[in-house]
C-alpha positions as CSV (number, residue, x, y, z in Angstrom):
1,X,95.7,102.6,33.1
2,X,97.4,105.5,34.8
3,X,97.8,106.3,38.5
4,X,95.3,108.8,39.7
5,X,96.6,112.3,40.4
6,X,97.5,112.8,44.1
7,X,94.6,114.1,46.1
8,X,95.6,117.5,47.5
9,X,94.0,120.9,47.7
10,X,96.1,123.9,46.8
11,X,96.2,127.6,46.5
12,X,99.6,127.3,44.9
13,X,100.4,129.3,41.8
14,X,102.3,127.7,39.0
15,X,103.8,128.7,35.7
16,X,103.0,126.6,32.6
17,X,105.7,126.5,30.0
18,X,105.6,125.4,26.4
19,X,109.0,124.4,25.0
20,X,108.8,122.3,21.9
21,X,112.0,120.4,22.4
22,X,115.3,120.7,24.2
23,X,118.3,119.9,22.0
24,X,120.4,116.9,22.9
25,X,124.1,116.8,23.2
26,X,125.6,113.4,22.4
27,X,122.3,111.8,23.3
28,X,122.2,113.6,26.7
29,X,119.9,116.4,27.6
30,X,121.5,119.7,28.6
31,X,120.3,120.3,32.2
32,X,122.1,123.6,32.7
33,X,119.4,125.5,30.8
34,X,116.8,123.8,33.0
35,X,118.5,125.1,36.1
36,X,118.6,128.6,34.6
37,X,114.9,128.4,33.8
38,X,114.2,127.2,37.4
39,X,116.3,130.0,38.9
40,X,114.6,132.6,36.7
41,X,111.1,131.3,37.6
42,X,111.9,131.1,41.3
43,X,113.1,134.7,41.3
44,X,110.2,136.0,39.1
45,X,108.2,138.9,40.5
46,X,105.0,136.8,40.2
47,X,106.5,134.3,42.7
48,X,105.1,131.0,41.2
49,X,105.1,128.1,43.5
50,X,106.3,125.8,40.8
51,X,105.9,124.7,37.1
52,X,103.7,122.3,35.2
53,X,105.3,120.7,32.2
54,X,104.9,117.8,29.8
55,X,106.9,114.6,30.7
56,X,109.7,113.8,28.2
57,X,109.0,110.1,28.7
58,X,105.2,110.5,28.1
59,X,104.1,113.7,26.3
60,X,100.5,113.0,27.3
61,X,101.4,113.3,31.0
62,X,101.8,116.5,32.9
63,X,104.5,116.7,35.6
64,X,104.7,119.3,38.4
65,X,107.8,120.6,40.0
66,X,107.3,122.7,43.2
67,X,109.5,125.1,44.9
68,X,109.9,124.9,48.7
69,X,107.7,127.9,49.2
70,X,104.7,126.0,47.9
71,X,104.7,123.9,51.1
72,X,102.4,126.3,52.9
73,X,100.0,126.4,49.9
74,X,99.4,122.7,49.8
75,X,97.4,120.4,52.1
76,X,96.8,116.7,51.8
77,X,93.2,115.9,51.0
78,X,93.6,112.1,51.1
79,X,96.0,109.2,50.8
80,X,96.0,105.7,49.5
81,X,98.1,103.0,51.0
82,X,100.6,101.6,48.5
83,X,99.4,98.0,48.8
84,X,96.0,99.2,47.6
85,X,97.6,100.6,44.5
86,X,99.7,97.6,43.4
87,X,97.6,96.9,40.3
88,X,97.8,100.5,39.1
89,X,101.6,100.6,39.8
90,X,102.1,97.3,37.9
91,X,100.1,98.7,34.9
92,X,102.3,101.9,34.8
93,X,105.5,99.8,35.1
94,X,104.2,97.6,32.2
95,X,103.3,100.6,30.1
96,X,106.9,101.9,30.2
97,X,108.6,98.5,30.1
98,X,110.0,98.8,33.6
99,X,110.2,96.5,36.6
100,X,111.0,96.5,40.3
101,X,113.4,94.0,41.8
102,X,114.8,93.4,45.2
């Protein structure tokens, strides 16, 4: 069971990238190239509001990163109180072997 995507309406533009795999350095991912990509996309003439990319933790999941300028292109279409989502949150935590403690 996955959490439902957030409910929002948007006129935002995004860039979709396909990079097969970033190399690791000593088990760590090099984040400097990611920053360079972000800078290049932010400054691109097409002015994308963000990027959509596959999650490195779950290649079946699509993540979205938005630049600040996307704020005016987004509007909230609905919300769900967290207590109403506890079952879905627990399922996601179980799926990835994670837990929450106080």
